[in-house]
C-alpha positions as CSV (number, residue, x, y, z in Angstrom):
1,X,-5.5,30.1,-5.8
2,X,-3.3,27.1,-3.8
3,X,-5.1,24.3,-6.1
4,X,-4.1,26.8,-9.0
5,X,-0.7,26.5,-8.4
6,X,-0.9,22.1,-7.5
7,X,-2.6,21.4,-10.8
8,X,0.5,23.9,-12.9
9,X,3.1,21.5,-11.2
10,X,0.6,18.5,-11.6
11,X,0.4,19.6,-15.2
12,X,4.1,20.0,-15.6
13,X,4.7,16.7,-14.0
14,X,2.5,14.6,-15.7
15,X,4.3,15.8,-19.5
16,X,7.5,15.3,-18.1
17,X,7.4,12.1,-16.3
18,X,4.3,9.3,-16.3
19,X,5.0,7.1,-13.3
20,X,1.6,5.4,-13.9
21,X,3.5,3.2,-16.1
22,X,5.8,1.7,-13.4
23,X,3.8,-1.3,-12.5
24,X,6.5,-3.3,-11.4
25,X,10.5,-3.3,-10.1
26,X,11.7,-4.5,-13.5
27,X,9.8,-1.9,-15.8
28,X,11.5,-0.2,-18.2
29,X,12.3,3.4,-17.5
30,X,10.7,5.7,-19.6
31,X,13.0,8.6,-21.2
32,X,13.0,10.7,-18.1
33,X,16.9,11.1,-17.7
34,X,17.2,11.3,-21.2
35,X,15.2,14.3,-21.5
36,X,15.9,18.4,-20.4
37,X,14.3,17.8,-17.1
38,X,17.8,17.9,-15.3
39,X,18.8,20.8,-17.1
40,X,16.4,23.2,-15.1
41,X,15.9,24.0,-11.6
42,X,12.1,25.0,-12.7
43,X,11.8,21.5,-14.1
44,X,13.8,19.0,-11.8
45,X,11.7,20.7,-8.7
46,X,8.5,19.7,-11.0
47,X,9.7,16.3,-11.0
48,X,10.5,16.1,-7.0
49,X,7.1,17.7,-6.9
50,X,5.7,15.0,-8.7
51,X,7.2,12.2,-6.6
52,X,4.8,14.1,-3.4
53,X,2.0,14.4,-5.6
54,X,2.1,10.7,-6.1
55,X,2.2,9.5,-2.4
56,X,-0.9,11.6,-1.8
57,X,-2.7,10.9,-5.2
58,X,-3.1,7.0,-4.5
59,X,-1.1,4.2,-3.2
60,X,0.5,3.2,0.2
61,X,1.1,6.6,1.8
62,X,-2.2,8.3,0.5
63,X,-5.0,7.2,3.0
64,X,-7.0,5.6,0.1
65,X,-8.7,2.5,0.4
66,X,-5.4,0.4,-0.8
67,X,-3.1,2.5,1.4
68,X,-1.4,1.2,4.6
69,X,-3.4,3.5,6.8
70,X,-6.6,1.7,5.8
71,X,-5.6,-2.0,5.2
72,X,-3.6,-2.5,8.4
73,X,-6.0,-0.7,10.6
74,X,-8.8,-3.3,9.4
75,X,-6.1,-6.1,9.7
76,X,-5.3,-4.8,13.4
77,X,-8.0,-4.2,16.1
78,X,-9.2,-0.7,15.0
79,X,-11.5,-1.1,11.9
80,X,-14.7,-3.5,11.1
81,X,-14.6,-3.6,7.3
82,X,-18.1,-4.1,6.5
83,X,-17.8,-4.3,2.3
84,X,-18.6,-7.7,0.7
85,X,-15.7,-7.7,-1.5
86,X,-13.9,-10.8,-0.8
87,X,-10.6,-9.3,-1.3
88,X,-11.2,-6.4,0.9
89,X,-12.9,-8.4,3.9
90,X,-9.6,-10.6,3.4
91,X,-7.5,-7.7,5.5
92,X,-10.3,-8.1,8.1
93,X,-10.7,-11.7,8.7
94,X,-6.7,-12.2,8.2
95,X,-7.7,-14.7,5.4
96,X,-5.2,-13.2,2.4
97,X,-4.2,-15.0,-0.2
98,X,-1.6,-14.1,-2.5
99,X,-3.9,-13.6,-5.8
100,X,-5.3,-10.5,-3.5
101,X,-6.1,-7.7,-5.7
102,X,-5.6,-5.2,-3.0
103,X,-2.2,-6.6,-1.6
104,X,-1.2,-6.7,-5.2
105,X,-2.0,-2.7,-5.5
106,X,-0.7,-2.1,-2.1
107,X,3.2,-3.6,-3.6
108,X,3.0,-2.1,-6.7
109,X,2.2,1.6,-5.4
110,X,5.4,1.0,-3.2
111,X,8.0,0.0,-6.4
112,X,5.8,2.5,-8.4
113,X,7.2,5.2,-6.1
114,X,10.5,3.6,-5.3
115,X,11.1,3.5,-9.3
116,X,10.1,7.3,-9.8
117,X,12.6,8.1,-6.6
118,X,15.5,5.9,-7.9
119,X,14.8,7.8,-11.7
120,X,15.0,11.2,-10.3
121,X,18.4,10.5,-8.0
122,X,20.0,9.1,-11.2
123,X,18.8,12.6,-13.1
124,X,19.4,14.6,-10.6
125,X,22.8,13.5,-9.5
126,X,23.8,12.9,-12.9
127,X,23.3,16.5,-14.2
128,X,26.0,19.0,-14.8
129,X,23.7,22.1,-15.5
130,X,21.8,22.2,-11.8
131,X,22.9,24.3,-9.0
132,X,25.0,22.2,-6.3
133,X,22.5,23.8,-4.0
134,X,19.5,22.8,-5.2
135,X,21.0,18.9,-5.9
136,X,22.3,18.6,-2.4
137,X,18.6,19.3,-1.4
138,X,16.7,17.6,-3.6
139,X,18.8,14.3,-3.0
140,X,18.5,14.8,0.7
141,X,14.4,14.8,-0.1
142,X,14.5,11.8,-2.3
143,X,16.7,9.9,-0.3
144,X,14.3,10.2,2.8
145,X,11.2,9.7,0.6
146,X,12.9,6.4,-0.9
147,X,13.9,5.2,3.0
148,X,10.4,6.3,4.3
149,X,8.6,4.1,1.3
150,X,11.3,1.0,2.1
151,X,10.3,1.4,5.6
152,X,6.6,0.7,5.4
153,X,7.8,-2.0,2.4
154,X,9.9,-4.2,4.9
155,X,7.4,-3.8,7.9
156,X,4.4,-5.4,6.0
157,X,6.3,-7.8,3.7
158,X,9.4,-8.4,5.7
159,X,12.2,-9.4,3.5
160,X,12.1,-7.6,-0.1
161,X,13.6,-6.9,-3.4
162,X,15.9,-3.8,-2.4
163,X,15.7,-2.0,-6.1
164,X,18.5,0.8,-6.0
165,X,18.2,1.9,-9.6
166,X,16.3,2.0,-13.1
167,X,18.2,-0.8,-14.6
168,X,15.3,-2.6,-15.3
169,X,16.5,-6.3,-16.7
170,X,18.4,-6.0,-13.1
171,X,15.3,-5.3,-11.2
172,X,13.2,-7.7,-12.7
173,X,15.2,-10.4,-11.4
174,X,15.9,-9.2,-7.9
175,X,16.1,-11.7,-4.5
176,X,14.3,-10.7,-1.9
177,X,16.8,-9.1,0.8
178,X,17.0,-9.8,4.2
179,X,15.2,-7.2,6.5
180,X,18.4,-6.6,7.8
181,X,20.0,-5.6,4.9
182,X,17.0,-3.5,4.1
183,X,16.9,-1.6,7.7
184,X,20.7,-0.8,6.8
185,X,19.8,0.7,3.3
186,X,17.2,2.8,5.0
187,X,19.2,4.2,7.5
188,X,21.8,4.9,5.1
189,X,19.6,6.6,2.9
190,X,18.4,8.7,5.9
191,X,21.9,9.6,7.4
192,X,23.1,10.5,3.8
193,X,19.8,12.8,3.8
194,X,20.3,14.0,7.0
195,X,23.5,15.3,5.9
196,X,22.0,16.9,3.0
197,X,19.0,19.0,4.3
198,X,19.6,21.9,6.8
199,X,16.7,23.2,6.5
200,X,13.1,22.0,7.9
201,X,10.7,21.7,4.8
202,X,8.5,25.0,5.6
203,X,7.3,25.8,2.0
204,X,5.5,28.4,3.3
205,X,4.8,29.9,7.0
206,X,3.5,27.0,8.8
207,X,3.2,24.9,6.5
208,X,5.4,21.6,6.6
209,X,4.8,19.8,3.1
210,X,8.1,18.9,2.0
211,X,10.8,16.6,3.9
212,X,13.4,18.6,5.7
213,X,15.7,17.9,8.2
214,X,13.2,17.2,11.2
215,X,11.2,15.0,9.2
216,X,14.5,13.0,8.8
217,X,15.2,12.9,12.0
218,X,11.7,11.7,13.2
219,X,12.1,8.9,10.6
220,X,15.1,8.3,12.1
221,X,13.6,8.0,15.6
222,X,10.9,5.8,14.5
223,X,13.5,3.5,12.4
224,X,16.0,3.3,15.8
225,X,12.8,2.3,17.8
226,X,11.9,-0.5,15.5
227,X,15.3,-2.0,15.8
228,X,15.2,-1.5,19.7
229,X,18.3,0.9,19.3
230,X,17.0,2.9,22.3
231,X,19.7,5.5,23.1
232,X,19.9,6.1,19.2
233,X,15.7,6.5,19.3
234,X,15.9,8.7,22.1
235,X,18.7,10.8,20.4
236,X,17.0,11.0,17.3
237,X,13.6,12.5,19.1
238,X,15.6,14.6,21.3
239,X,17.0,16.3,18.5
240,X,13.4,17.3,17.1
241,X,12.1,18.0,20.5
242,X,14.7,20.5,21.0
243,X,14.6,21.9,17.3
244,X,11.6,24.6,18.7
245,X,9.6,24.6,15.6
246,X,7.1,22.3,16.5
247,X,4.6,22.0,19.5
248,X,1.4,20.2,20.5
249,X,-1.9,21.8,19.4
250,X,-3.7,22.5,22.7
251,X,-6.7,22.2,20.5
252,X,-7.0,18.6,19.4
253,X,-9.1,20.0,16.7
254,X,-6.6,21.7,15.5
255,X,-3.9,19.0,15.1
256,X,-4.7,18.1,11.6
257,X,-5.3,21.0,9.8
258,X,-2.8,22.4,7.2
259,X,-1.1,25.2,9.9
260,X,-0.9,22.7,12.3
261,X,1.8,23.0,14.7
262,X,2.7,19.8,15.4
263,X,2.9,18.7,12.0
264,X,6.4,18.0,10.7
265,X,5.5,16.6,7.3
266,X,2.5,16.7,5.6
267,X,1.1,15.9,1.9
268,X,-0.6,18.4,0.2
269,X,-4.3,17.7,-1.2
270,X,-4.2,16.8,-5.1
271,X,-8.0,16.4,-5.5
272,X,-10.4,20.0,-5.5
273,X,-13.4,17.5,-4.4
274,X,-11.7,16.8,-0.9
275,X,-8.8,17.4,1.3
276,X,-7.7,14.1,2.2
277,X,-8.4,10.6,1.5
278,X,-9.2,9.6,5.0
279,X,-11.8,12.3,4.9
280,X,-13.3,10.5,2.5
281,X,-13.5,7.1,3.6
282,X,-13.7,7.2,7.4
283,X,-16.4,9.9,7.9
284,X,-19.4,8.1,7.7
285,X,-22.9,9.8,6.2
286,X,-25.1,6.4,6.1
287,X,-24.7,3.1,7.2
288,X,-21.5,1.1,6.0
289,X,-23.5,-2.0,6.2
290,X,-24.9,-0.8,3.2
291,X,-24.4,-2.7,0.0
292,X,-21.6,-0.6,-2.1
293,X,-21.5,2.5,0.3
294,X,-18.8,4.8,-0.2
295,X,-17.4,4.5,3.1
296,X,-17.5,0.8,4.8
297,X,-15.6,1.3,7.7
298,X,-16.5,1.7,11.4
299,X,-14.3,1.6,14.6
300,X,-14.3,-1.5,16.7
301,X,-16.1,-1.0,19.9
302,X,-13.3,-2.0,21.8
303,X,-11.2,0.8,20.8
304,X,-13.7,3.3,21.3
305,X,-14.5,1.9,25.1
306,X,-10.5,2.2,25.9
307,X,-11.0,5.7,25.9
308,X,-12.0,7.3,29.3
309,X,-14.8,9.3,29.5
310,X,-12.9,12.1,30.0
311,X,-10.6,12.0,27.5
312,X,-10.3,15.2,25.0
313,X,-9.6,12.7,22.2
314,X,-12.7,10.9,22.3
315,X,-14.9,14.0,22.0
316,X,-12.4,15.3,19.1
317,X,-11.4,12.7,16.9
318,X,-14.2,10.2,17.3
319,X,-17.8,10.6,15.6
320,X,-20.6,8.9,15.7
321,X,-23.6,8.1,13.0
322,X,-26.9,6.5,14.4
323,X,-28.9,4.8,11.4
324,X,-31.3,1.8,11.6
325,X,-31.2,1.3,15.4
326,X,-27.2,1.1,14.9
327,X,-24.3,3.3,16.4
328,X,-21.1,3.4,14.4
329,X,-18.3,5.2,15.6
330,X,-15.8,6.5,13.1
331,X,-12.2,8.1,13.2
332,X,-12.9,11.7,12.9
333,X,-9.1,13.6,12.9
334,X,-9.9,14.6,9.4
335,X,-13.3,16.5,9.2
336,X,-13.8,17.8,6.0
337,X,-15.2,15.0,3.7
338,X,-16.1,17.2,0.9
339,X,-14.5,20.8,1.0
340,X,-13.0,22.4,-2.0
341,X,-10.7,24.7,-0.4
342,X,-7.7,23.0,1.6
343,X,-8.1,23.1,5.4
344,X,-6.4,19.6,6.2
345,X,-2.9,18.1,4.8
346,X,-2.3,14.5,4.8
347,X,-0.3,13.9,8.4
348,X,2.8,11.8,7.5
349,X,4.6,12.9,10.8
350,X,3.6,14.9,13.6
351,X,5.1,15.6,17.3
352,X,2.9,13.4,19.1
353,X,4.6,10.4,18.1
354,X,8.2,11.6,18.6
355,X,7.2,12.3,22.6
356,X,5.9,8.7,22.4
357,X,9.2,7.4,20.6
358,X,11.3,9.1,23.0
359,X,8.9,7.9,25.9
360,X,9.7,4.2,25.0
361,X,13.3,5.0,24.6
362,X,13.6,6.1,27.9
363,X,11.6,3.1,29.4
364,X,13.8,0.5,27.6
365,X,16.8,2.3,28.9
366,X,15.4,2.2,32.9
367,X,14.9,6.1,32.5
368,X,11.6,6.2,34.4
369,X,10.7,9.5,35.3
370,X,11.6,10.8,32.2
371,X,9.5,8.4,30.2
372,X,6.7,9.0,32.5
373,X,7.1,12.8,31.6
374,X,7.0,12.3,27.8
375,X,3.8,10.0,28.7
376,X,2.4,12.8,30.7
377,X,3.0,15.7,27.8
378,X,0.0,13.0,25.6
379,X,-2.0,12.8,28.8
380,X,-2.2,16.3,29.6
381,X,-3.0,17.4,26.0
382,X,-5.8,14.7,26.3
383,X,-6.9,16.7,29.6
384,X,-6.0,13.4,31.7
385,X,-4.4,13.8,34.7
386,X,-0.8,12.6,35.2
387,X,0.2,9.2,34.9
388,X,1.7,8.1,38.8
389,X,1.6,4.3,38.2
390,X,5.0,2.6,40.0
391,X,7.3,0.3,38.3
392,X,8.4,-0.4,34.8
393,X,5.5,-2.8,34.0
394,X,2.8,-0.3,34.9
395,X,4.7,2.3,32.5
396,X,4.8,-0.1,30.0
397,X,1.5,-1.0,29.4
398,X,0.5,2.8,29.8
399,X,2.7,3.5,26.9
400,X,1.0,1.1,24.8
401,X,-2.2,2.3,26.0
402,X,-1.1,5.9,25.0
403,X,0.1,4.8,21.7
404,X,-3.1,3.0,21.1
405,X,-5.5,6.2,21.7
406,X,-3.1,8.7,20.0
407,X,-2.0,7.4,17.0
408,X,-5.3,5.2,16.0
409,X,-6.1,5.1,12.5
410,X,-2.7,6.6,11.3
411,X,-0.3,5.2,9.3
412,X,-0.6,1.5,10.1
413,X,1.1,2.6,13.6
414,X,-1.2,0.2,15.6
415,X,-0.6,-2.8,13.2
416,X,3.0,-2.3,13.4
417,X,3.1,-2.0,17.0
418,X,1.4,-5.0,17.8
419,X,4.1,-6.9,15.7
420,X,7.2,-5.4,17.0
421,X,6.1,-5.8,20.8
422,X,5.1,-9.5,19.8
423,X,1.6,-8.7,20.8
424,X,-0.2,-9.5,17.4
425,X,-1.3,-13.1,18.2
426,X,-2.4,-12.0,21.7
427,X,-4.7,-9.6,20.7
428,X,-5.7,-10.3,17.2
429,X,-6.7,-13.9,17.9
430,X,-9.8,-13.5,19.8
431,X,-10.9,-11.0,17.6
432,X,-10.1,-13.0,14.5
433,X,-10.8,-16.5,14.3
434,X,-8.8,-17.5,11.3
435,X,-5.7,-15.7,12.9
436,X,-2.4,-17.5,12.1
437,X,1.2,-16.3,13.2
438,X,2.3,-16.2,9.3
439,X,-0.4,-13.4,9.3
440,X,1.7,-10.8,10.6
441,X,3.4,-10.5,7.2
442,X,1.3,-10.0,4.2
443,X,1.9,-12.2,1.1
444,X,4.1,-11.6,-1.7
445,X,1.6,-11.2,-4.6
446,X,1.4,-13.9,-6.9
447,X,1.9,-12.2,-10.0
448,X,5.2,-10.8,-8.8
449,X,6.4,-14.6,-8.0
450,X,5.0,-15.4,-12.1
451,X,7.3,-12.3,-13.1
452,X,10.5,-13.1,-11.1
453,X,11.7,-16.6,-10.6
454,X,13.8,-15.6,-7.8
455,X,11.5,-14.0,-5.7
456,X,10.1,-17.0,-2.6
457,X,6.6,-16.3,-0.9
458,X,6.4,-15.6,2.7
459,X,6.0,-18.6,5.2
460,X,2.2,-19.9,5.0
461,X,0.7,-18.6,2.1
């Protein structure tokens, strides 16, 4: 029945809104804002549902082959890419060029979603027919979705065009905005979203498939962390942890289920053949080195060996395949490769990250015992003894270690962490002979530079 509902919504959205036409940030808008979509709450809600559906269906947040999760996992020290295709190998070897087809798809998916969100915001804001309470909630969700999109976009590319509406001629000529301006825009969207949202995004008991107040606060905590605004990051994390609706799953095998107690925001499955793209592409049923293998990724041995033998995460979240005399390890957080009934949802935000955010924010403010307490919440759940190391340096090393182990193969965390900690070169240069400092940012796609003469390229490309 869940899938029947999902596809009724998707069918309605496809009639109202075909976002596959939005190829770049200058794409002319369709007639969305001129239709009857925003004269009824039912159809306006379906349009908003369509944005969530697009996030999961394909692109940067989906977990598919062109998502942040997979591409940045091979750019970092987490995964090995065995596919022979040059454009995929380039992310692994850090030999990216501006003409890379997967990088172009990644960039396009950001602006397709941002355009959809901008069109929705324009339609719902100017409507005179929709109930004020619906407008308030819908605006909050859409603003948070836009902030989420721009956060990943700027982390991967640095300065980016800041498209705030659907005026296609204006968008087509936008220059890149400095990263500080992009971050200010992200914070503005999230702070507005916080004002609009009072619920917690729970569409059904125990299921968190919409952005609510706690998801917005979690995103604020992440943004403040990235900006090294330590007191603000701690305060936002405090708000989520004090709210009380979320707890760490004692059973690690339950952490990524549809009804996970630590899920703050998840995306619903959109394909009846499987639950998540991560399950499709990470779980190995044959050698990833086989030409044209559907799953061509495996975990680096260094990452597997970073776990203590008694670490329950190693037992629950890492699978292995023995074939041809070789052993391949793979992420096993999502355990369904092909499954009709939705049991696992794509995790966007979960409570373990919030503990780690607060631990880092506290550490950087000199709150050593409080930071240690947060880290020990993560260690205890993993079956490890409390960390008792003394001093700021020891605790920082443990924090780096626990973020690596807890968040591996999720949402590009490792790639972003190495860069913001200024450790990317130290960690990646020994693993990737072609590594150069400019690799910390992906290139602006060559096709975008051809279309918009006001764009300039990242250094080194």
